[in-house]
ZAVOFI-187490 format. One record per residue (C-alpha): residue in one letter; x, y, z. Coordinates in steps of 0.001 Angstrom, whole numbers, plus 500000, padded with zeros to 6 digits. Layout:
! ZAVOFI-187490
<pt zavex="a" u="X" v="Y" w="Z"/>
...
***
This chain:
! ZAVOFI-187490
<pt zavex="m" u="858851" v="739091" w="697783"/>
<pt zavex="r" u="859410" v="742818" w="697613"/>
<pt zavex="k" u="857301" v="743174" w="694439"/>
<pt zavex="q" u="854326" v="741472" w="696069"/>
<pt zavex="e" u="854494" v="743848" w="699009"/>
<pt zavex="m" u="854545" v="746837" w="696666"/>
<pt zavex="k" u="851545" v="745571" w="694701"/>
<pt zavex="s" u="849450" v="744844" w="697760"/>
<pt zavex="s" u="850259" v="748163" w="699412"/>
<pt zavex="s" u="849446" v="750161" w="696274"/>
<pt zavex="n" u="845900" v="748781" w="696119"/>
<pt zavex="k" u="844973" v="749427" w="699756"/>
<pt zavex="g" u="843595" v="752935" w="699256"/>
<pt zavex="r" u="841640" v="752189" w="696114"/>
<pt zavex="s" u="838139" v="750824" w="695886"/>
<pt zavex="s" u="837679" v="747367" w="694449"/>
<pt zavex="r" u="835242" v="748542" w="691781"/>
<pt zavex="k" u="836419" v="748936" w="688219"/>
<pt zavex="i" u="835630" v="752330" w="686734"/>
<pt zavex="a" u="834776" v="752527" w="683039"/>
<pt zavex="y" u="835264" v="755685" w="681018"/>
<pt zavex="y" u="833110" v="756136" w="677920"/>
<pt zavex="a" u="834389" v="759407" w="676461"/>
<pt zavex="g" u="837218" v="757713" w="674521"/>
<pt zavex="p" u="835134" v="754924" w="672994"/>
<pt zavex="g" u="832351" v="757435" w="672295"/>
<pt zavex="l" u="834834" v="759579" w="670396"/>
<pt zavex="a" u="836119" v="756642" w="668334"/>
<pt zavex="i" u="832700" v="755188" w="667555"/>
<pt zavex="g" u="831259" v="758626" w="666812"/>
<pt zavex="t" u="834058" v="759322" w="664343"/>
<pt zavex="a" u="833516" v="756016" w="662536"/>
<pt zavex="v" u="829734" v="756415" w="662372"/>
<pt zavex="g" u="830142" v="760058" w="661383"/>
<pt zavex="m" u="832396" v="759041" w="658510"/>
<pt zavex="i" u="829686" v="756764" w="657140"/>
<pt zavex="f" u="826923" v="759335" w="657558"/>
<pt zavex="g" u="829172" v="762092" w="656208"/>
<pt zavex="l" u="829648" v="760217" w="652972"/>
<pt zavex="m" u="825944" v="759422" w="652685"/>
<pt zavex="l" u="824428" v="762753" w="653727"/>
<pt zavex="f" u="827012" v="765433" w="653009"/>
<pt zavex="e" u="828987" v="763655" w="650264"/>
<pt zavex="n" u="832044" v="765049" w="651986"/>
<pt zavex="l" u="834362" v="762917" w="654098"/>
<pt zavex="a" u="835607" v="765835" w="656207"/>
<pt zavex="w" u="832318" v="766950" w="657808"/>
<pt zavex="g" u="831058" v="763553" w="658938"/>
<pt zavex="p" u="833916" v="762549" w="661263"/>
<pt zavex="a" u="834095" v="766040" w="662751"/>
<pt zavex="i" u="830398" v="766061" w="663624"/>
<pt zavex="g" u="830457" v="762391" w="664685"/>
<pt zavex="a" u="833460" v="762926" w="666965"/>
<pt zavex="g" u="831737" v="765831" w="668674"/>
<pt zavex="v" u="828487" v="763938" w="669153"/>
<pt zavex="g" u="830323" v="760813" w="670339"/>
<pt zavex="l" u="832366" v="762808" w="672834"/>
<pt zavex="v" u="829258" v="764484" w="674252"/>
<pt zavex="i" u="827364" v="761185" w="674525"/>
<pt zavex="g" u="830356" v="759444" w="676125"/>
<pt zavex="a" u="830797" v="762248" w="678631"/>
<pt zavex="a" u="827072" v="762144" w="679446"/>
<pt zavex="i" u="827272" v="758403" w="680113"/>
<pt zavex="d" u="830306" v="759003" w="682341"/>
<pt zavex="a" u="828478" v="761697" w="684276"/>
<pt zavex="q" u="825394" v="759519" w="684708"/>
<pt zavex="g" u="827523" v="756601" w="685917"/>
<pt zavex="n" u="829372" v="758811" w="688401"/>
<pt zavex="h" u="826072" v="760206" w="689656"/>
<pt zavex="e" u="824650" v="756706" w="690231"/>
<pt zavex="a" u="827875" v="755544" w="691930"/>
<pt zavex="d" u="827782" v="758510" w="694309"/>
<pt zavex="s" u="824151" v="757908" w="695235"/>
<pt zavex="d" u="824863" v="754226" w="696067"/>
<pt zavex="e" u="827362" v="755111" w="698795"/>
***
């Protein structure tokens, strides 16, 4: 009984919407895609993931910022 009370009281202040963060997946996908393009374009495995991780992180952060902007304008 006590655990149910703790769970219900911890969710009272939070909104019911689920928030998705895209910076992490953007980083992971960018690294993987960068590895492929690094081998094809640069013929060097080290440059591709570094560039891909940077691009993926920037794109993921931009998607996060756009989603936060749209969520703020809805309220």
